[in-house]
N, C-alpha and C positions, 0 to 999 in steps of 0.2 A: 619635667626633665629639662636639663640645661645642656646647651652646646658649649664646648670648651675650645678656646683658641689660646695656644701657648706661643710665646716668643721670648727672646732675650732682649734686655734693655741695656743700652750702652752707658747711659748716664742716669742712674736710678734717682739721684737727688733731684735732678732737673725734672725727670718724668713725674715724680711724686707731686711736685709743685704744679705741673701741667694738669695732672689728674684732678687735684683739688680745685684749680681754677675752672676747669671744664665742668666740674660737678655743681657749680653754683647756680646753674639754670634749673635745678630740680627742687621740689618742695620737701623731699625726704632725702637726707644725706647722713650717713654714718661713715666717718673717716677715722681709722685707728692706725697709729704710727708708732713704731718702736724706736725711731730715730737712729737706726743701725746700732743700737746699744746691745751688746752681748749679755743678755739677761737670762738667768736660769729658767729653763722650761719654755722658752719662746718658740713659737712655731712659724708665725708669719712676720715679715718685716713691716708690712702695711696691708691694710684692707680698705677698700672703698665699696660702699653699697649705695645705690641711688635708685630712685623712681619706683614707687611702691606698686606692686600688683595688688597686694592686700595689706591692710593696716589693722592693728588691734591696739586699742587703748581703753583704760578703765580706771576707776578709783580703787581703793584698797580692798573693798568688799569682795571676798572670794577670789582675789586677784590671781593667786598662784594656781588654783585649779583651772581658772579660765585660760591662763597662759599655757598650762600644760595641754589643754584642749587645742588651742590655736597652734602650738608648736607641732603637735602630733598630727593634726589634720593637714598642715602645710607640708610636712615631711620634706622640708627644704631648708635652706639657709634663712634664718630670721635674725634681725639685728635691732637693738633698741636699748632701753634703760629700765632700771628698777629704782624707784625713789625710796628714800629712807623710810617714808611713812607707810610702806608695806608692812612695817612692824605691827600695824593695827590689824592686819590680816593674820599674822602669826600668833599674836597675843591679844588679850583683852585690854588694849591701849587706845589712846585717842590722840589727835593732833588738832589743837584749837588755837595755836599761836598764829599771828598774822602771816599772810602769804600774798606778796605783791607780784609774784612771777607768773603764777597760774599754769604751771605744767601739770599734766595728768600724773596720776600716781604711778602709772606703768604704761609704756608705749613701745610697740615693736612693729616692724614691717618686713614683708617678703619682697626683696628687691628684684626688679626685672633685670638689672645690670649689676654684676659683681666683679670686682678686680682683686686678685690676690698676688702680692709681691713677696718673693722669697729670694734673697740675694739679687741676682740680675735676671731672674726668671719671672715673667708675668703670665698669669693665667686669667683670661677673661671668661667668665661663666655667665652666659645670657640665657634667659628663658627662650624657648623655641619661638614664642610669639614675636620676638624682636631680634632673633639672631642674624637676620639679614642686615642689621645695622652695625655689626661688629667691626667689619673692615673700615667702614666710613668713620665710626667713632674713634678707632685707633689712629687713623690718619689725622683727624681733627685734633685729638689730644696731643699727638706727637708734634704738631705744628703750632700749638697754642703758645702765644708769646706771654712771658711772665715778667712782671716788674721785679727789680731787685729789692731786697729787704731795705737797703739804704734809701732807695727812691720812695718806698712806702713811708719810711720814717720822715723823710724830708717833706713829702706831700702832707703828712699829718701836721707838721710844724707850720705849714703855710695855709692850712685850711681856715676858712672863716666860720666854720661851725663852732657853736659855743663849746668851750672846754668842759670836760667831764669833771665834776666836783664831788669827790667821795665824801660821804658822811658816815659817822659811826652810829650804829644802832644802840650800842652800849658804850658810854664814855668811861674813861679810865677809872674814875672813883666808883662809879656804879659797878664796873667789872670787879673791882676789889671787894665790894660789898657782897656781890653775888657769889664770888669765890669763897668768901667766909661762910656763906650759907651752905655751899656744897661741901666744904671741909667739915662743917659741923655734923653733916650726915655721915661722913666717913669716920669721924671720931666716935660717933655713937654706934657704929657698926652696921649701918644700913647697907653700905657698899664698901668695896676695897678701892675701887678706881672708877672714874667716869670720864668721858670725853666731853668737855664743856666748850661750846662754840659760840662765836659772835659774828654778826653780819656787818659788812661794809656795803654801802649802796649809793646809787645816784639816780635821781629822777630827771626826766626829760633828757636822757643821755642818747646822743645820736652817734653811734659807732658803726664802723664797717666790720661786721663779724669776722670775715675771712682774714682781713688785714690784722685785726686784733689778735686772732688766733696765731697767725704766723709770727707776729712780734713776741707773743707770750712763749711760743714754742722755741723761738730762737734764744730767748733769755734763759729758759729753763732746761731745754733738751732732755725731756724725761722719757722713760721707756714705755709709758702708756698714754701718749698724747691722743686727744680726741677732738675732732670737729663734728658736731652733731646739729642737724637742723630738722625740726618738724614744724612746717609752716612758719609761724612767727616766733617760735621758741628755738633758742640757740644754746648749746653747751660748748664752751671753748676751754679745753682742759689740758693741763700740764701735769697729769697725775704720775707720781713715781711708784704707785702701789697697785699690785695685783690683789684682787679679792679672792677669786677662785677660778681654777681651770680644771677641766676634765679632758683626759686623753685616754680613750678606751676605758678601762676600769680603774685607772689611776686618777686620784683627785689631789690637787695641789693648792695650798693656801700660803700666801706670803705677807703676813701682817707687818706693818711698820709701827714701831713705837720707839721714839728717841730721835731727836733732831738737834743738829748743831750747825752754826753758821760756817761759811767758808772764809778763807783768808787768801789774799793775793800772795802773801809770803809763804813759800813752800814749807819752811820749818814750822811756822805757826800753824799752817793748815794740818800738818802731820800731828802737831800737839793737840789740835782740836779733835782729830780722829781718835787719838789714843784716849783723850779725856772722855769722849762719848762712849767708847768701847768699854771703859772701866768705871763709868759712873753708876754707882749702886742704885740710885733712884731710877735712872733710865732703864737699866737692866731689869729691875724688878717690875716696872711697867710692862716691858716687853714679855717677860716670862709669864705674868698674869694673863696676858692676852693669848699667848701660846697655849696655856692650859685650857682657856676657854675654847679656842679653836679645836684643840684635840678632842674635847668633850663633844663639840658640835659635829665634827666629822665622824666620831665613833658611832653616831646614830645609824649610819648607813654603811659603815666600813666592816670588812671582814675582821673577825676577832684577832687582835694582836697585830693588825697591819698598820696602825697609826704610828708614824715615825716623825721625829724632829730631825730633818735633814741638815738644817743650819740653825743655830741658836745665836741670836744677838750679833749677827755679822754686820759690820758697818760698810755701807755702799756710798760712794761719792757721786753727787750730781752737780750740775753747774752752779746752782744756788746754795745748796745745803748738803750736809752729810746726814744719812739716815740709817737707823739701826733696823735691820730686817731679819726676820726668822722665816724659815721654810718648813712647812709641815705637809707630809704626804700620807695617803692612805689608799688601800685597795677596796673598791666598792663591792658590795654584795651583788650577786647575779641579778640581772633584770631590774636594776635600780634606775628610775627615771631621773633625768638631770634636774628637773624642776623641784623634785622632792629633796634632792641634796641641797639645792640653794635655799629652799624654804627652811630646812633644818638648821641652817647656819646664819640666817638673815635676821636683822642686819648684821654686818660684819663686826666682830668683837672689837677691832681697833677703833671703831667709831662710836661704840656704846660704852663698854666698861664691864665690870664684874661685881656681883652677879648681874647678868644682862638685863633682866626685867626691871629690877630695882633701879639700875643705872638709867634705863630709858625713861622711867617715871620722873626721876630727878632732872634729867635733861629737859623734859617737857615743862617742868615747873620753873626752872631757872633761866632757860633760854628765852629770847624775846620773839624769835621768828620761827615759823615752820621750816624745817630743813628741806623738805621737798627733794629735788634731785641731788642737792649737795649731800655728800656722805652716803649716797646710793651707789649704783654700779651701772656701767655701760659696757656692752659687749655683744656677743653673738652665740647662737646655737647653730650647729651644722646638721645636715640630714642624718648623720651617724649618732646624733645626740651628744657629741662633744661640745664643749663651750669654753669661753674665756671671757672673764669680766674684770675690769679694773675697779678701783675705789675712786669715786668722784670727789677728789680733793684738789687743791691748787687750781681751782676752776672758776671761770667767769660764766655766769648765767645771764641771759638777756632775753627780754620780751620786746621784739621789734615793733609791735603794735602800740604798746603803752610806753615804750622808750625807757623801761626800767632795767637797770643793770645792777648786778649783785655778785659779791663773792663773800664766802665765809671761811673762817679759820678757827682752829681750836687746838686743844692739847689735852693730854691725859692728866687728870688731877688725882693725886694720891695723898696719903697722910703727910708725905714729905714735901708737898708742893709749897712754893713760896709765891704768893700772888704777883709780886713784881717780876719775877723770872718767867712766870707763865705768860704774863702780858707781853714781855719782851719776845718770847718764842712766837707768839701770835703775830707780832709785827714782822719778824723774820720770814714767816711763812707767807705773809700778805704782800711782801715787798714786790715780787714780780707782777702780781695782778694790778697793784696800784700804779706801778711804773708804766705799764702799757696803756692803762686807761687815762691817767692824768698826763702822761708824756713827760 
């Protein structure tokens, strides 16, 4: 059982920064922030969960059934992540590529302290064992001093720590060769589309995770930002994409396929939006994934309830324009949330179609294990509702080994031109590289 304390916040932007600053003392942190973006189907503006009462982590073997057991036995809020490699639990697949980050395949925790922000309303939900700390914590958070983002940037410039030097796991010419191999599989009919990704990384990288996240978030301002910490493992995410949300018996998926750069010139920016909205290749990529998602959701949906609410709508973010579709469905009675996730995992926007063949080709041509990248982070509620993003536009960091990594990719179809695909990767990677290298 949880004790609830509710109050109104005068300056939510400042209070969110104070919350995140205060949270750094804990070994388990999940911070989810919508950045006040009015995004379809949003419920909370921000969520913070800290300090585990119980934790569950495992490799992919029977992972979804174990997660279901953990969720149902906790009967409480649990927060955490699903790695891409849970595909090996869903299908007869494997992950043998190199992994220098060392995240578990799945990890969740039941927080002692939970904060929910909706507009200017704050709900603090504490387990009874620590609810006597609520007033003290609120006062400490409210008086926590926070440095300005400009001072953080200036501090980084003046640091004597060795600069982060980003390396490419796949160099340009090798990328072109790999793409030719992927395209040959498309031409012979093995797949229609696949999401091919590449890793950028740095060794002996000494970064401040919270400051790096704040900088990344300020550059990108996405609707599904995440700061996550499990001991030495960090996820710093500026994700623009929702994977899946459950609200009662309604399920919502919002895959992204189609990306265009921004322009400072308003007329040029409008031209880029129109060009993306009407690009036949980008639209066909998006529609293929919409069909895949419709098929995935139909496994647990009431007959005839799967609907495409929005098809190929262009949304604008600070760094890029993105083409997003929204698919909804009504679930059959007594459907467990973990079963719904398992039926659609991994998300089609990060695999391709047909999904199993696409995942085999991904494993063959990519150089590194995806791990947390292109997985999902989010929460389950005691009512079995949930909301998960897609882990893209994200920095992953192992603070013990000092290894930092980010990956980017794009949808490859028969119409793909290797040079343009490579350029799209660099557009997507721009914000992560900027905050790491300065």
